[in-house]
N, CA, C and O atoms as a Tinker XYZ file with bonds, in Angstrom:
   300  protein
     1  N    136.014000   92.180000  108.928000    73     2
     2  CA   135.235000   92.699000  110.019000    64     1     3
     3  C    136.172000   93.470000  110.951000    63     2     4     5
     4  O    137.303000   93.049000  111.193000    81     3
     5  N    135.705000   94.568000  111.457000    73     3     6
     6  CA   136.503000   95.394000  112.369000    64     5     7
     7  C    135.979000   95.228000  113.797000    63     6     8     9
     8  O    134.778000   95.079000  114.022000    81     7
     9  N    136.905000   95.257000  114.749000    73     7    10
    10  CA   136.571000   95.201000  116.159000    64     9    11
    11  C    137.153000   96.436000  116.830000    63    10    12    13
    12  O    138.354000   96.685000  116.717000    81    11
    13  N    136.350000   97.194000  117.509000    73    11    14
    14  CA   136.836000   98.386000  118.214000    64    13    15
    15  C    137.182000   97.991000  119.647000    63    14    16    17
    16  O    136.360000   97.436000  120.374000    81    15
    17  N    138.432000   98.296000  120.034000    73    15    18
    18  CA   138.924000   97.919000  121.364000    64    17    19
    19  C    139.149000   99.130000  122.250000    63    18    20    21
    20  O    138.708000   99.135000  123.400000    81    19
    21  N    139.823000  100.157000  121.749000    73    19    22
    22  CA   140.195000  101.341000  122.533000    64    21    23
    23  C    140.863000  100.965000  123.851000    63    22    24    25
    24  O    140.511000  101.493000  124.905000    81    23
    25  N    141.831000  100.047000  123.786000    73    23    26
    26  CA   142.568000   99.554000  124.963000    64    25    27
    27  C    143.965000  100.133000  124.982000    63    26    28    29
    28  O    144.634000  100.162000  123.949000    81    27
    29  N    144.424000  100.600000  126.144000    73    27    30
    30  CA   145.811000  101.080000  126.240000    64    29    31
    31  C    146.804000   99.950000  125.983000    63    30    32    33
    32  O    146.614000   98.828000  126.451000    81    31
    33  N    147.847000  100.251000  125.249000    73    31    34
    34  CA   148.916000   99.291000  125.012000    64    33    35
    35  C    150.259000   99.997000  125.205000    63    34    36    37
    36  O    150.352000  101.222000  125.117000    81    35
    37  N    151.264000   99.221000  125.462000    73    35    38
    38  CA   152.625000   99.742000  125.547000    64    37    39
    39  C    153.387000   99.227000  124.333000    63    38    40    41
    40  O    153.444000   98.022000  124.088000    81    39
    41  N    153.968000  100.150000  123.580000    73    39    42
    42  CA   154.753000   99.780000  122.421000    64    41    43
    43  C    156.220000   99.881000  122.801000    63    42    44    45
    44  O    156.711000  100.950000  123.165000    81    43
    45  N    156.913000   98.751000  122.712000    73    43    46
    46  CA   158.328000   98.696000  123.067000    64    45    47
    47  C    159.041000   97.845000  122.027000    63    46    48    49
    48  O    158.582000   96.760000  121.671000    81    47
    49  N    160.175000   98.357000  121.542000    73    47    50
    50  CA   160.949000   97.648000  120.507000    64    49    51
    51  C    160.088000   97.311000  119.307000    63    50    52    53
    52  O    160.209000   96.230000  118.730000    81    51
    53  N    159.211000   98.242000  118.929000    73    51    54
    54  CA   158.347000   98.120000  117.767000    64    53    55
    55  C    157.367000   96.949000  117.862000    63    54    56    57
    56  O    156.961000   96.380000  116.848000    81    55
    57  N    156.994000   96.597000  119.107000    73    55    58
    58  CA   156.014000   95.530000  119.290000    64    57    59
    59  C    155.100000   95.859000  120.467000    63    58    60    61
    60  O    155.397000   96.734000  121.280000    81    59
    61  N    153.990000   95.141000  120.538000    73    59    62
    62  CA   153.031000   95.311000  121.635000    64    61    63
    63  C    152.379000   93.967000  121.912000    63    62    64    65
    64  O    152.388000   93.070000  121.070000    81    63
    65  N    151.812000   93.842000  123.111000    73    63    66
    66  CA   151.115000   92.624000  123.492000    64    65    67
    67  C    149.623000   92.914000  123.543000    63    66    68    69
    68  O    149.181000   93.897000  124.138000    81    67
    69  N    148.859000   92.033000  122.903000    73    67    70
    70  CA   147.415000   92.131000  122.913000    64    69    71
    71  C    146.851000   90.739000  123.025000    63    70    72    73
    72  O    147.178000   89.870000  122.218000    81    71
    73  N    145.999000   90.510000  124.024000    73    71    74
    74  CA   145.374000   89.222000  124.275000    64    73    75
    75  C    146.438000   88.117000  124.392000    63    74    76    77
    76  O    146.291000   87.034000  123.824000    81    75
    77  N    147.498000   88.413000  125.132000    73    75    78
    78  CA   148.600000   87.487000  125.405000    64    77    79
    79  C    149.402000   87.075000  124.181000    63    78    80    81
    80  O    150.086000   86.052000  124.216000    81    79
    81  N    149.336000   87.839000  123.106000    73    79    82
    82  CA   150.146000   87.592000  121.919000    64    81    83
    83  C    151.017000   88.818000  121.658000    63    82    84    85
    84  O    150.528000   89.948000  121.672000    81    83
    85  N    152.308000   88.592000  121.421000    73    83    86
    86  CA   153.223000   89.701000  121.095000    64    85    87
    87  C    153.183000   89.918000  119.582000    63    86    88    89
    88  O    153.470000   89.007000  118.806000    81    87
    89  N    152.824000   91.138000  119.174000    73    87    90
    90  CA   152.772000   91.521000  117.768000    64    89    91
    91  C    153.932000   92.465000  117.484000    63    90    92    93
    92  O    154.159000   93.419000  118.229000    81    91
    93  N    154.658000   92.202000  116.416000    73    91    94
    94  CA   155.731000   93.080000  115.977000    64    93    95
    95  C    155.246000   93.848000  114.765000    63    94    96    97
    96  O    154.750000   93.264000  113.802000    81    95
    97  N    155.392000   95.164000  114.821000    73    95    98
    98  CA   154.961000   96.014000  113.694000    64    97    99
    99  C    155.985000   95.884000  112.569000    63    98   100   101
   100  O    157.166000   96.181000  112.750000    81    99
   101  N    155.515000   95.438000  111.406000    73    99   102
   102  CA   156.416000   95.252000  110.269000    64   101   103
   103  C    156.247000   96.345000  109.220000    63   102   104   105
   104  O    157.138000   96.555000  108.396000    81   103
   105  N    155.103000   97.050000  109.242000    73   103   106
   106  CA   154.905000   98.128000  108.257000    64   105   107
   107  C    153.805000   99.074000  108.739000    63   106   108   109
   108  O    152.792000   98.654000  109.299000    81   107
   109  N    154.040000  100.358000  108.501000    73   107   110
   110  CA   152.978000  101.356000  108.719000    64   109   111
   111  C    152.379000  101.611000  107.345000    63   110   112   113
   112  O    153.066000  102.087000  106.442000    81   111
   113  N    151.096000  101.294000  107.186000    73   111   114
   114  CA   150.437000  101.414000  105.892000    64   113   115
   115  C    149.809000  102.770000  105.652000    63   114   116   117
   116  O    149.663000  103.190000  104.504000    81   115
   117  N    149.434000  103.464000  106.720000    73   115   118
   118  CA   148.801000  104.779000  106.580000    64   117   119
   119  C    148.866000  105.488000  107.934000    63   118   120   121
   120  O    149.054000  104.851000  108.970000    81   119
   121  N    148.712000  106.800000  107.913000    73   119   122
   122  CA   148.634000  107.576000  109.154000    64   121   123
   123  C    147.788000  108.805000  108.900000    63   122   124   125
   124  O    147.755000  109.322000  107.783000    81   123
   125  N    147.095000  109.280000  109.943000    73   123   126
   126  CA   146.220000  110.444000  109.853000    64   125   127
   127  C    145.904000  110.945000  111.264000    63   126   128   129
   128  O    146.248000  110.294000  112.250000    81   127
   129  N    145.260000  112.081000  111.355000    73   127   130
   130  CA   144.825000  112.579000  112.662000    64   129   131
   131  C    143.348000  112.935000  112.590000    63   130   132   133
   132  O    142.821000  113.293000  111.537000    81   131
   133  N    142.696000  112.824000  113.747000    73   131   134
   134  CA   141.280000  113.159000  113.870000    64   133   135
   135  C    141.114000  114.070000  115.072000    63   134   136   137
   136  O    141.697000  113.825000  116.128000    81   135
   137  N    140.328000  115.111000  114.913000    73   135   138
   138  CA   140.184000  116.090000  115.987000    64   137   139
   139  C    139.200000  115.675000  117.058000    63   138   140   141
   140  O    139.222000  116.248000  118.148000    81   139
   141  N    138.336000  114.704000  116.802000    73   139   142
   142  CA   137.363000  114.313000  117.811000    64   141   143
   143  C    136.356000  115.414000  118.054000    63   142   144   145
   144  O    136.306000  116.400000  117.319000    81   143
   145  N    135.560000  115.242000  119.082000    73   143   146
   146  CA   134.549000  116.251000  119.448000    64   145   147
   147  C    135.219000  117.289000  120.338000    63   146   148   149
   148  O    135.054000  117.266000  121.558000    81   147
   149  N    135.968000  118.189000  119.736000    73   147   150
   150  CA   136.728000  119.172000  120.478000    64   149   151
   151  C    135.841000  120.021000  121.377000    63   150   152   153
   152  O    136.287000  120.492000  122.423000    81   151
   153  N    134.571000  120.223000  120.971000    73   151   154
   154  CA   133.651000  121.025000  121.751000    64   153   155
   155  C    133.249000  120.324000  123.063000    63   154   156   157
   156  O    132.682000  120.947000  123.961000    81   155
   157  N    133.556000  119.010000  123.157000    73   155   158
   158  CA   133.366000  118.263000  124.391000    64   157   159
   159  C    134.688000  117.987000  125.098000    63   158   160   161
   160  O    134.737000  117.244000  126.078000    81   159
   161  N    135.750000  118.590000  124.592000    73   159   162
   162  CA   137.056000  118.432000  125.226000    64   161   163
   163  C    137.832000  117.199000  124.795000    63   162   164   165
   164  O    138.851000  116.867000  125.402000    81   163
   165  N    137.363000  116.511000  123.748000    73   163   166
   166  CA   138.099000  115.334000  123.259000    64   165   167
   167  C    139.391000  115.796000  122.579000    63   166   168   169
   168  O    139.384000  116.785000  121.846000    81   167
   169  N    140.499000  115.084000  122.819000    73   167   170
   170  CA   141.771000  115.483000  122.229000    64   169   171
   171  C    141.905000  115.063000  120.764000    63   170   172   173
   172  O    141.142000  114.232000  120.271000    81   171
   173  N    142.870000  115.643000  120.093000    73   171   174
   174  CA   143.258000  115.177000  118.766000    64   173   175
   175  C    143.932000  113.836000  118.940000    63   174   176   177
   176  O    144.765000  113.672000  119.831000    81   175
   177  N    143.585000  112.870000  118.100000    73   175   178
   178  CA   144.240000  111.558000  118.111000    64   177   179
   179  C    144.981000  111.378000  116.802000    63   178   180   181
   180  O    144.481000  111.742000  115.738000    81   179
   181  N    146.168000  110.819000  116.885000    73   179   182
   182  CA   146.997000  110.529000  115.726000    64   181   183
   183  C    146.959000  109.021000  115.515000    63   182   184   185
   184  O    147.302000  108.256000  116.417000    81   183
   185  N    146.546000  108.597000  114.333000    73   183   186
   186  CA   146.342000  107.180000  114.040000    64   185   187
   187  C    147.417000  106.637000  113.101000    63   186   188   189
   188  O    147.948000  107.346000  112.246000    81   187
   189  N    147.715000  105.357000  113.292000    73   187   190
   190  CA   148.571000  104.605000  112.381000    64   189   191
   191  C    147.878000  103.290000  112.079000    63   190   192   193
   192  O    147.404000  102.602000  112.983000    81   191
   193  N    147.823000  102.952000  110.809000    73   191   194
   194  CA   147.341000  101.636000  110.384000    64   193   195
   195  C    148.578000  100.788000  110.187000    63   194   196   197
   196  O    149.411000  101.104000  109.336000    81   195
   197  N    148.721000   99.702000  110.963000    73   195   198
   198  CA   149.938000   98.907000  110.924000    64   197   199
   199  C    149.664000   97.455000  110.573000    63   198   200   201
   200  O    148.608000   96.903000  110.881000    81   199
   201  N    150.636000   96.865000  109.928000    73   199   202
   202  CA   150.643000   95.430000  109.636000    64   201   203
   203  C    151.606000   94.799000  110.613000    63   202   204   205
   204  O    152.670000   95.359000  110.879000    81   203
   205  N    151.254000   93.629000  111.162000    73   203   206
   206  CA   152.068000   92.996000  112.195000    64   205   207
   207  C    152.435000   91.559000  111.851000    63   206   208   209
   208  O    151.868000   90.936000  110.953000    81   207
   209  N    153.409000   91.063000  112.607000    73   207   210
   210  CA   153.768000   89.643000  112.586000    64   209   211
   211  C    153.654000   89.153000  114.018000    63   210   212   213
   212  O    154.345000   89.701000  114.877000    81   211
   213  N    152.825000   88.152000  114.342000    73   211   214
   214  CA   152.038000   87.360000  113.414000    64   213   215
   215  C    151.011000   88.233000  112.682000    63   214   216   217
   216  O    150.670000   89.335000  113.112000    81   215
   217  N    150.545000   87.697000  111.575000    73   215   218
   218  CA   149.741000   88.486000  110.637000    64   217   219
   219  C    148.556000   89.144000  111.329000    63   218   220   221
   220  O    147.722000   88.481000  111.946000    81   219
   221  N    148.505000   90.467000  111.210000    73   219   222
   222  CA   147.413000   91.227000  111.759000    64   221   223
   223  C    147.385000   92.616000  111.139000    63   222   224   225
   224  O    148.375000   93.083000  110.576000    81   223
   225  N    146.240000   93.262000  111.251000    73   223   226
   226  CA   146.068000   94.620000  110.757000    64   225   227
   227  C    145.362000   95.384000  111.870000    63   226   228   229
   228  O    144.253000   95.040000  112.279000    81   227
   229  N    146.043000   96.445000  112.357000    73   227   230
   230  CA   145.555000   97.162000  113.526000    64   229   231
   231  C    145.626000   98.667000  113.291000    63   230   232   233
   232  O    146.495000   99.163000  112.573000    81   231
   233  N    144.677000   99.389000  113.923000    73   231   234
   234  CA   144.759000  100.843000  114.024000    64   233   235
   235  C    145.241000  101.149000  115.427000    63   234   236   237
   236  O    144.647000  100.706000  116.410000    81   235
   237  N    146.314000  101.904000  115.514000    73   235   238
   238  CA   146.830000  102.356000  116.787000    64   237   239
   239  C    146.637000  103.859000  116.864000    63   238   240   241
   240  O    147.013000  104.590000  115.948000    81   239
   241  N    146.049000  104.316000  117.960000    73   239   242
   242  CA   145.831000  105.755000  118.170000    64   241   243
   243  C    146.814000  106.251000  119.214000    63   242   244   245
   244  O    147.067000  105.575000  120.211000    81   243
   245  N    147.367000  107.434000  118.981000    73   243   246
   246  CA   148.273000  108.061000  119.929000    64   245   247
   247  C    147.628000  109.362000  120.420000    63   246   248   249
   248  O    147.137000  110.169000  119.632000    81   247
   249  N    147.645000  109.541000  121.748000    73   247   250
   250  CA   147.102000  110.759000  122.329000    64   249   251
   251  C    148.175000  111.850000  122.282000    63   250   252   253
   252  O    149.337000  111.558000  122.001000    81   251
   253  N    147.798000  113.103000  122.553000    73   251   254
   254  CA   148.808000  114.170000  122.574000    64   253   255
   255  C    149.912000  113.926000  123.628000    63   254   256   257
   256  O    151.009000  114.471000  123.501000    81   255
   257  N    149.633000  113.122000  124.655000    73   255   258
   258  CA   150.641000  112.816000  125.668000    64   257   259
   259  C    151.429000  111.551000  125.321000    63   258   260   261
   260  O    152.147000  111.017000  126.166000    81   259
   261  N    151.297000  111.066000  124.067000    73   259   262
   262  CA   152.041000  109.919000  123.535000    64   261   263
   263  C    151.602000  108.568000  124.093000    63   262   264   265
   264  O    152.338000  107.591000  123.958000    81   263
   265  N    150.432000  108.481000  124.713000    73   263   266
   266  CA   149.884000  107.210000  125.106000    64   265   267
   267  C    149.352000  106.495000  123.879000    63   266   268   269
   268  O    148.778000  107.129000  122.994000    81   267
   269  N    149.536000  105.176000  123.812000    73   267   270
   270  CA   149.074000  104.406000  122.670000    64   269   271
   271  C    147.821000  103.620000  123.043000    63   270   272   273
   272  O    147.729000  103.047000  124.129000    81   271
   273  N    146.865000  103.606000  122.128000    73   271   274
   274  CA   145.651000  102.826000  122.287000    64   273   275
   275  C    145.499000  101.885000  121.110000    63   274   276   277
   276  O    145.628000  102.305000  119.960000    81   275
   277  N    145.228000  100.623000  121.379000    73   275   278
   278  CA   144.884000   99.730000  120.299000    64   277   279
   279  C    143.421000  100.072000  119.976000    63   278   280   281
   280  O    142.508000   99.674000  120.699000    81   279
   281  N    143.218000  100.800000  118.900000    73   279   282
   282  CA   141.902000  101.337000  118.614000    64   281   283
   283  C    141.007000  100.316000  117.934000    63   282   284   285
   284  O    139.857000  100.125000  118.328000    81   283
   285  N    141.554000   99.647000  116.888000    73   283   286
   286  CA   140.779000   98.695000  116.110000    64   285   287
   287  C    141.639000   97.571000  115.614000    63   286   288   289
   288  O    142.841000   97.731000  115.401000    81   287
   289  N    141.010000   96.420000  115.430000    73   287   290
   290  CA   141.669000   95.317000  114.727000    64   289   291
   291  C    140.772000   94.890000  113.602000    63   290   292   293
   292  O    139.557000   95.078000  113.661000    81   291
   293  N    141.360000   94.316000  112.573000    73   291   294
   294  CA   140.593000   93.901000  111.390000    64   293   295
   295  C    140.844000   92.425000  111.130000    63   294   296   297
   296  O    141.973000   91.944000  111.219000    81   295
   297  N    139.769000   91.716000  110.807000    73   295   298
   298  CA   139.876000   90.315000  110.459000    64   297   299
   299  C    140.203000   90.150000  108.987000    63   298   300
   300  O    140.333000   89.024000  108.505000    81   299
């Protein structure tokens, strides 16, 4: 099951905190970009599908200004 969060996160030393848990990125499994609704002014987002420790699978989106968003988590 996927959960959409779209919450800003700070990635430091290859880890981030979400819901009071520190996740360390151990592998990038995939990456891609999506243009969004450019006709409404939405920016291009660059996505990474990452595996973390403790065990987790997350989509992280990066904006053109390098802000990171925890876009989705997967159970």
